[in-house]
Residue, then its C-alpha position, 0 to 999 in steps of 0.5 A: m847852693v851847696a858843693s864842695s869844700m875844696s878850696d885853694r885858699k881862704l879868707d876869713a872876713s868875720g868881724l870886717r864891716c863894709p866894704m872890708p870884705l869885699l875890697k879882701t876879697k878884690l884883692e886876695l883874687n887878684a892874687m890868684a891863677p884862674g881855676e883857683r878856688i877860694e872860700v870866704l867867709a863874712t859877717d857883714a850881711g853887705s856881703s851876700r849882696d856885694i860879693p855875688a853882684y861883683i863876682a858877676m861883673s868878673s870874670h870869675r865864678l860864684v861856684s855857691q853861698s851858703e848862710n849859717n848863723g849870721t856867717y855867709r860863705f862863699m865858693i869862687e873860682c878864679g876867673r881871668 
């Protein structure tokens, strides 16, 4: 998936091990207004499964997801 790189916030969770990238993503989303977007970067391979699974069960929307040289990038739109 490829989408606009426009985000309101950025979260660099590179170097953090599971479950920290997901937990930090949840905390950021809780502090955001509906419609705001966050770009999340993570290097833990589990993030490629955990973050989309959480988003699918939430009111948030996964706008895009990609991987490049072991860095996982997610663009998420805050819901509610």
